[in-house]
Structures are given as C-alpha cells and as structure tokens.
The first five atom37 places (N, CA, C, CB, O) and aatype in JSON, in Angstrom:
{
  "aatype": [20, 20, 20, 20, 20, 20, 20, 20, 20, 20, 20, 20, 20, 20, 20, 20, 20, 20, 20, 20, 20, 20, 20, 20, 20, 20, 20, 20, 20, 20, 20, 20, 20, 20, 20, 20, 20, 20, 20, 20, 20, 20, 20, 20, 20, 20, 20, 20, 20, 20, 20, 20, 20, 20, 20, 20, 20, 20, 20, 20, 20, 20, 20, 20, 20, 20, 20, 20, 20, 20, 20, 20, 20, 20, 20, 20, 20, 20, 20, 20, 20, 20],
  "atom_mask": [
    [1, 1, 1, 1, 1],
    [1, 1, 1, 1, 1],
    [1, 1, 1, 1, 1],
    [1, 1, 1, 1, 1],
    [1, 1, 1, 1, 1],
    [1, 1, 1, 1, 1],
    [1, 1, 1, 1, 1],
    [1, 1, 1, 1, 1],
    [1, 1, 1, 1, 1],
    [1, 1, 1, 1, 1],
    [1, 1, 1, 1, 1],
    [1, 1, 1, 1, 1],
    [1, 1, 1, 1, 1],
    [1, 1, 1, 1, 1],
    [1, 1, 1, 1, 1],
    [1, 1, 1, 1, 1],
    [1, 1, 1, 1, 1],
    [1, 1, 1, 1, 1],
    [1, 1, 1, 1, 1],
    [1, 1, 1, 1, 1],
    [1, 1, 1, 1, 1],
    [1, 1, 1, 1, 1],
    [1, 1, 1, 1, 1],
    [1, 1, 1, 1, 1],
    [1, 1, 1, 1, 1],
    [1, 1, 1, 1, 1],
    [1, 1, 1, 1, 1],
    [1, 1, 1, 1, 1],
    [1, 1, 1, 1, 1],
    [1, 1, 1, 1, 1],
    [1, 1, 1, 1, 1],
    [1, 1, 1, 1, 1],
    [1, 1, 1, 1, 1],
    [1, 1, 1, 1, 1],
    [1, 1, 1, 1, 1],
    [1, 1, 1, 1, 1],
    [1, 1, 1, 1, 1],
    [1, 1, 1, 1, 1],
    [1, 1, 1, 1, 1],
    [1, 1, 1, 1, 1],
    [1, 1, 1, 1, 1],
    [1, 1, 1, 1, 1],
    [1, 1, 1, 1, 1],
    [1, 1, 1, 1, 1],
    [1, 1, 1, 1, 1],
    [1, 1, 1, 1, 1],
    [1, 1, 1, 1, 1],
    [1, 1, 1, 1, 1],
    [1, 1, 1, 1, 1],
    [1, 1, 1, 1, 1],
    [1, 1, 1, 1, 1],
    [1, 1, 1, 1, 1],
    [1, 1, 1, 1, 1],
    [1, 1, 1, 1, 1],
    [1, 1, 1, 1, 1],
    [1, 1, 1, 1, 1],
    [1, 1, 1, 1, 1],
    [1, 1, 1, 1, 1],
    [1, 1, 1, 1, 1],
    [1, 1, 1, 1, 1],
    [1, 1, 1, 1, 1],
    [1, 1, 1, 1, 1],
    [1, 1, 1, 1, 1],
    [1, 1, 1, 1, 1],
    [1, 1, 1, 1, 1],
    [1, 1, 1, 1, 1],
    [1, 1, 1, 1, 1],
    [1, 1, 1, 1, 1],
    [1, 1, 1, 1, 1],
    [1, 1, 1, 1, 1],
    [1, 1, 1, 1, 1],
    [1, 1, 1, 1, 1],
    [1, 1, 1, 1, 1],
    [1, 1, 1, 1, 1],
    [1, 1, 1, 1, 1],
    [1, 1, 1, 1, 1],
    [1, 1, 1, 1, 1],
    [1, 1, 1, 1, 1],
    [1, 1, 1, 1, 1],
    [1, 1, 1, 1, 1],
    [1, 1, 1, 1, 1],
    [1, 1, 1, 1, 1]
  ],
  "atom_positions": [
    [[-1.24, 37.35, 205.88], [-0.43, 38.48, 205.49], [-1.27, 39.72, 205.52], [0.18, 38.28, 204.11], [-2.38, 39.71, 204.99]],
    [[-0.79, 40.79, 206.12], [-1.61, 42.08, 206.18], [-1.61, 42.74, 204.78], [-1.0, 43.13, 207.29], [-0.67, 42.61, 204.01]],
    [[-2.71, 43.46, 204.5], [-2.79, 44.28, 203.31], [-1.98, 45.53, 203.52], [-4.24, 44.62, 202.96], [-2.17, 46.25, 204.5]],
    [[-1.04, 45.79, 202.59], [-0.18, 46.97, 202.62], [-0.41, 47.73, 201.35], [1.33, 46.58, 202.79], [-0.04, 47.3, 200.26]],
    [[-1.04, 48.91, 201.51], [-1.3, 49.77, 200.32], [-0.41, 51.03, 200.48], [-2.88, 50.18, 200.19], [-0.6, 51.77, 201.44]],
    [[0.53, 51.29, 199.6], [1.38, 52.42, 199.74], [0.57, 53.75, 199.83], [2.36, 52.46, 198.58], [-0.28, 54.07, 199.0]],
    [[0.93, 54.49, 200.9], [0.25, 55.78, 201.11], [-1.03, 55.67, 201.91], [-0.06, 56.42, 199.79], [-1.57, 56.68, 202.36]],
    [[-1.54, 54.43, 202.1], [-2.69, 54.23, 202.88], [-2.41, 53.54, 204.3], [-3.64, 53.4, 202.05], [-2.94, 53.93, 205.34]],
    [[-1.59, 52.56, 204.23], [-1.24, 51.86, 205.44], [0.22, 52.14, 205.72], [-1.53, 50.35, 205.31], [1.01, 52.38, 204.81]],
    [[0.55, 52.09, 206.96], [1.99, 52.35, 207.39], [2.35, 51.64, 208.65], [2.25, 53.84, 207.61], [1.47, 51.29, 209.44]],
    [[3.64, 51.4, 208.88], [4.09, 50.77, 210.03], [4.84, 51.85, 210.92], [4.99, 49.57, 209.64], [5.46, 51.5, 211.93]],
    [[4.76, 53.09, 210.54], [5.35, 54.16, 211.26], [4.54, 54.36, 212.67], [5.33, 55.48, 210.34], [3.38, 54.76, 212.65]],
    [[5.2, 54.06, 213.83], [4.51, 54.18, 215.06], [3.88, 55.55, 215.32], [5.42, 53.87, 216.13], [2.77, 55.61, 215.84]],
    [[4.6, 56.7, 214.95], [4.06, 58.06, 215.08], [2.73, 58.23, 214.38], [5.04, 59.06, 214.55], [1.76, 58.76, 214.93]],
    [[2.71, 57.75, 213.12], [1.53, 57.88, 212.28], [0.38, 57.07, 212.95], [1.82, 57.37, 210.79], [-0.77, 57.52, 213.01]],
    [[0.72, 55.84, 213.47], [-0.3, 55.04, 214.09], [-0.81, 55.67, 215.38], [0.21, 53.65, 214.34], [-2.0, 55.55, 215.67]],
    [[0.04, 56.31, 216.17], [-0.37, 56.99, 217.34], [-1.26, 58.19, 216.96], [0.84, 57.41, 218.16], [-2.24, 58.46, 217.65]],
    [[-0.95, 58.89, 215.93], [-1.75, 60.05, 215.44], [-3.14, 59.57, 215.01], [-1.02, 60.78, 214.23], [-4.14, 60.21, 215.33]],
    [[-3.19, 58.45, 214.28], [-4.47, 57.97, 213.8], [-5.3, 57.55, 214.98], [-4.31, 56.81, 212.81], [-6.5, 57.82, 215.0]],
    [[-4.71, 56.9, 215.97], [-5.38, 56.41, 217.2], [-6.04, 57.56, 217.95], [-4.35, 55.7, 218.13], [-7.21, 57.49, 218.32]],
    [[-5.28, 58.61, 218.17], [-5.81, 59.8, 218.85], [-6.86, 60.51, 218.03], [-4.69, 60.76, 219.17], [-7.82, 61.05, 218.58]],
    [[-6.69, 60.53, 216.67], [-7.72, 61.09, 215.76], [-9.04, 60.39, 215.94], [-7.27, 60.98, 214.3], [-10.09, 61.02, 216.03]],
    [[-8.96, 59.08, 216.0], [-10.23, 58.27, 216.15], [-10.9, 58.5, 217.48], [-9.93, 56.77, 216.01], [-12.13, 58.47, 217.57]],
    [[-10.07, 58.74, 218.58], [-10.53, 58.99, 219.9], [-11.18, 60.39, 220.09], [-9.4, 58.82, 220.82], [-12.13, 60.56, 220.85]],
    [[-10.61, 61.37, 219.35], [-10.91, 62.78, 219.63], [-11.76, 63.5, 218.6], [-9.67, 63.51, 219.79], [-12.5, 64.41, 218.96]],
    [[-11.66, 63.13, 217.36], [-12.34, 63.94, 216.31], [-13.84, 64.03, 216.53], [-12.07, 63.34, 214.93], [-14.53, 63.02, 216.65]],
    [[-14.31, 65.26, 216.57], [-15.73, 65.5, 216.66], [-16.18, 65.68, 218.11], [-16.48, 64.35, 216.01], [-17.34, 66.03, 218.36]],
    [[-15.22, 65.42, 219.11], [-15.58, 65.59, 220.51], [-15.13, 66.93, 221.0], [-14.99, 64.5, 221.37], [-14.26, 67.56, 220.4]],
    [[-15.74, 67.38, 222.13], [-15.21, 68.55, 222.84], [-14.35, 68.14, 223.99], [-16.34, 69.43, 223.33], [-14.47, 67.03, 224.5]],
    [[-13.5, 69.01, 224.4], [-12.56, 68.64, 225.51], [-13.23, 69.21, 226.79], [-11.01, 69.25, 225.29], [-13.69, 70.36, 226.83]],
    [[-13.27, 68.39, 227.79], [-13.89, 68.82, 229.1], [-13.1, 68.23, 230.28], [-15.41, 68.36, 229.18], [-11.98, 67.73, 230.15]],
    [[-13.75, 68.32, 231.42], [-13.13, 67.77, 232.68], [-13.63, 66.28, 232.92], [-13.52, 68.72, 233.97], [-13.28, 65.68, 233.94]],
    [[-14.4, 65.73, 232.02], [-14.87, 64.33, 232.13], [-14.98, 63.83, 230.77], [-16.21, 64.19, 232.88], [-14.91, 64.58, 229.79]],
    [[-15.17, 62.46, 230.68], [-15.3, 61.8, 229.36], [-16.74, 61.27, 229.28], [-14.2, 60.6, 229.16], [-17.3, 60.75, 230.25]],
    [[-17.33, 61.44, 228.06], [-18.64, 60.93, 227.77], [-18.66, 60.51, 226.29], [-19.74, 61.98, 228.1], [-17.61, 60.39, 225.67]],
    [[-19.88, 60.3, 225.72], [-19.99, 60.03, 224.32], [-19.52, 61.24, 223.45], [-21.42, 59.67, 224.01], [-19.01, 61.02, 222.36]],
    [[-19.68, 62.49, 223.91], [-19.44, 63.65, 223.1], [-18.33, 64.51, 223.65], [-20.68, 64.43, 222.98], [-18.02, 65.56, 223.08]],
    [[-17.68, 64.05, 224.83], [-16.59, 64.79, 225.37], [-15.41, 63.89, 225.64], [-17.0, 65.52, 226.61], [-15.56, 62.66, 225.71]],
    [[-14.23, 64.49, 225.8], [-13.02, 63.69, 226.14], [-12.34, 64.49, 227.26], [-12.03, 63.45, 224.84], [-12.15, 65.7, 227.12]],
    [[-11.96, 63.85, 228.34], [-11.29, 64.42, 229.46], [-9.9, 64.96, 229.12], [-11.2, 63.41, 230.52], [-9.06, 64.24, 228.58]],
    [[-9.66, 66.25, 229.44], [-8.32, 66.85, 229.11], [-7.25, 66.09, 229.9], [-8.26, 68.44, 229.46], [-6.14, 65.93, 229.39]],
    [[-7.5, 65.63, 231.06], [-6.46, 65.01, 231.93], [-6.04, 63.59, 231.28], [-7.05, 64.82, 233.48], [-4.99, 63.04, 231.61]],
    [[-6.85, 63.07, 230.4], [-6.53, 61.8, 229.82], [-5.69, 61.97, 228.58], [-7.77, 61.04, 229.51], [-5.29, 60.97, 227.99]],
    [[-5.39, 63.22, 228.15], [-4.5, 63.41, 226.95], [-3.04, 63.08, 227.36], [-4.59, 64.92, 226.39], [-2.66, 63.23, 228.51]],
    [[-2.26, 62.63, 226.38], [-0.86, 62.35, 226.68], [-0.09, 63.63, 226.89], [-0.23, 61.53, 225.58], [-0.5, 64.7, 226.44]],
    [[1.01, 63.51, 227.56], [1.93, 64.64, 227.78], [3.12, 64.47, 226.88], [2.37, 64.75, 229.27], [3.61, 63.34, 226.8]],
    [[3.64, 65.47, 226.2], [3.11, 66.85, 226.13], [1.88, 66.9, 225.11], [4.31, 67.86, 225.66], [1.79, 66.09, 224.19]],
    [[1.01, 67.83, 225.33], [-0.08, 68.1, 224.46], [-0.35, 69.59, 224.29], [-1.29, 67.41, 224.96], [-0.31, 70.32, 225.28]],
    [[-0.63, 70.06, 223.11], [-1.02, 71.47, 222.89], [-2.46, 71.42, 222.42], [-0.07, 72.23, 221.83], [-2.78, 70.63, 221.54]],
    [[-3.34, 72.24, 223.0], [-4.67, 72.42, 222.48], [-4.7, 73.71, 221.75], [-5.71, 72.37, 223.57], [-4.55, 74.79, 222.34]],
    [[-4.91, 73.61, 220.46], [-4.83, 74.84, 219.51], [-6.14, 75.21, 219.11], [-3.99, 74.6, 218.24], [-6.79, 74.46, 218.38]],
    [[-6.61, 76.36, 219.53], [-7.78, 77.03, 219.1], [-7.62, 77.96, 217.88], [-8.3, 77.78, 220.21], [-6.51, 78.42, 217.63]],
    [[-8.7, 78.24, 217.11], [-8.49, 79.15, 216.01], [-7.95, 80.44, 216.44], [-9.72, 79.38, 215.28], [-8.4, 81.05, 217.41]],
    [[-6.91, 80.88, 215.68], [-6.24, 82.19, 216.04], [-5.13, 82.09, 217.04], [-7.24, 83.15, 216.59], [-4.41, 83.07, 217.26]],
    [[-4.98, 80.92, 217.67], [-3.92, 80.71, 218.68], [-2.5, 80.7, 217.96], [-4.19, 79.31, 219.48], [-2.29, 80.02, 216.96]],
    [[-1.6, 81.46, 218.53], [-0.25, 81.48, 217.98], [0.56, 80.3, 218.68], [0.44, 82.94, 218.22], [0.5, 80.15, 219.9]],
    [[1.29, 79.51, 217.88], [2.08, 78.44, 218.34], [3.49, 78.53, 217.78], [1.43, 77.15, 217.99], [3.72, 79.13, 216.72]],
    [[4.4, 77.95, 218.47], [5.79, 77.9, 217.98], [5.9, 76.82, 216.91], [6.8, 77.63, 219.15], [5.1, 75.89, 216.85]],
    [[6.91, 76.99, 216.05], [7.13, 76.08, 214.93], [8.09, 74.93, 215.31], [7.67, 76.86, 213.73], [8.36, 74.08, 214.47]],
    [[8.59, 74.9, 216.53], [9.56, 73.85, 216.94], [8.86, 72.49, 216.72], [10.04, 74.03, 218.49], [7.64, 72.39, 216.91]],
    [[9.6, 71.45, 216.31], [8.98, 70.15, 216.08], [9.27, 69.2, 217.19], [9.44, 69.55, 214.78], [10.45, 68.95, 217.46]],
    [[8.31, 68.67, 217.84], [8.49, 67.65, 218.91], [7.65, 66.47, 218.52], [8.09, 68.19, 220.35], [6.43, 66.5, 218.69]],
    [[8.31, 65.4, 217.99], [7.5, 64.25, 217.48], [6.64, 63.57, 218.55], [8.41, 63.2, 216.88], [5.68, 62.87, 218.23]],
    [[6.97, 63.78, 219.82], [6.13, 63.16, 220.96], [4.95, 64.01, 221.34], [7.0, 62.94, 222.26], [4.07, 63.56, 222.07]],
    [[4.91, 65.29, 220.85], [3.86, 66.22, 221.32], [2.57, 66.06, 220.48], [4.38, 67.7, 221.23], [2.68, 66.09, 219.26]],
    [[1.43, 65.9, 221.02], [0.15, 65.79, 220.41], [-0.4, 67.27, 220.26], [-0.8, 64.85, 221.29], [-0.55, 68.0, 221.24]],
    [[-0.69, 67.65, 219.01], [-1.34, 68.93, 218.79], [-2.78, 68.66, 218.44], [-0.63, 69.75, 217.67], [-3.1, 68.06, 217.42]],
    [[-3.69, 69.15, 219.37], [-5.1, 68.95, 219.2], [-5.7, 70.29, 218.62], [-5.78, 68.53, 220.57], [-5.71, 71.29, 219.32]],
    [[-6.18, 70.3, 217.37], [-6.77, 71.4, 216.82], [-8.34, 71.48, 217.03], [-6.42, 71.41, 215.4], [-9.08, 70.59, 216.62]],
    [[-8.77, 72.52, 217.66], [-10.13, 72.65, 218.05], [-10.78, 73.78, 217.17], [-10.23, 72.94, 219.59], [-10.23, 74.87, 217.02]],
    [[-11.94, 73.46, 216.61], [-12.67, 74.48, 215.73], [-13.32, 75.51, 216.55], [-13.74, 73.83, 214.84], [-13.21, 75.54, 217.77]],
    [[-14.03, 76.4, 215.81], [-14.84, 77.51, 216.43], [-15.91, 76.92, 217.24], [-15.47, 78.45, 215.37], [-16.3, 77.54, 218.24]],
    [[-16.44, 75.75, 216.91], [-17.5, 75.17, 217.67], [-17.07, 74.46, 218.97], [-18.23, 74.24, 216.82], [-17.9, 73.97, 219.74]],
    [[-15.77, 74.42, 219.18], [-15.21, 73.74, 220.36], [-14.92, 72.31, 220.17], [-16.09, 73.86, 221.49], [-14.42, 71.66, 221.08]],
    [[-15.23, 71.78, 219.0], [-14.99, 70.37, 218.72], [-13.65, 70.17, 218.06], [-16.08, 69.82, 217.84], [-13.18, 71.04, 217.32]],
    [[-13.01, 69.02, 218.3], [-11.67, 68.58, 217.73], [-11.89, 68.38, 216.29], [-11.09, 67.22, 218.4], [-12.75, 67.6, 215.87]],
    [[-11.09, 69.12, 215.5], [-11.13, 68.95, 214.0], [-10.13, 68.04, 213.51], [-10.95, 70.22, 213.3], [-10.42, 67.31, 212.56]],
    [[-8.92, 68.0, 214.07], [-7.88, 67.13, 213.73], [-6.75, 67.15, 214.73], [-7.39, 67.45, 212.42], [-6.62, 68.08, 215.51]],
    [[-5.92, 66.09, 214.69], [-4.76, 66.09, 215.59], [-3.49, 65.62, 214.8], [-5.03, 65.13, 216.85], [-3.56, 64.81, 213.87]],
    [[-2.38, 66.16, 215.2], [-1.08, 65.8, 214.54], [-0.01, 65.7, 215.7], [-0.63, 66.94, 213.39], [-0.12, 66.29, 216.77]],
    [[0.99, 64.93, 215.36], [2.18, 64.96, 216.34], [3.23, 65.82, 215.73], [2.78, 63.49, 216.66], [3.52, 65.78, 214.53]],
    [[3.81, 66.62, 216.61], [4.89, 67.51, 216.11], [5.13, 68.68, 216.94], [4.59, 67.97, 214.76], [6.0, 69.49, 216.62]]
  ]
}
C-alpha cells in the first residue's frame, strides 16, 4: 500500500507531470543540446512558454501548457502547468 500524506502526495496527473518536469529542468539552462547542466529546448513538450524575468505573459489558463520560469542567471527556477 503506497504512503499517502495529504498535501504531500497526490494522484493528480497534472501535478505529477509538473513534478516530473521540475525534476528534469530545475537548475539547468535551456540550450540546443542536452548535457548534465543543460536541457534541449526541442525536447520540451508542446505547448511550452519559457518565461524570463520581466517577460509579460497572458493570464489565460491552459492545463496542458508547461510554463518554464528562468532566472536572471539563465537557469530554470521552477515550472508550472497552466
């Protein structure tokens, strides 16, 4: 029987996809190839938005869209679906 802790574990597939992408991308830079410190942009799911500091984005909600937030240093800080 799996351990289920309210607020910590979930069976929501969107949350699971977000956590999976967070584990793949957090701390890496986006580039044209994949390595230990980079992730290839072409391997991102579609639709995806890469959001840099100061970038204006629409507030429409698309649960299938991956929003990749990149910090000033060019590294992925976090990702969300929406």
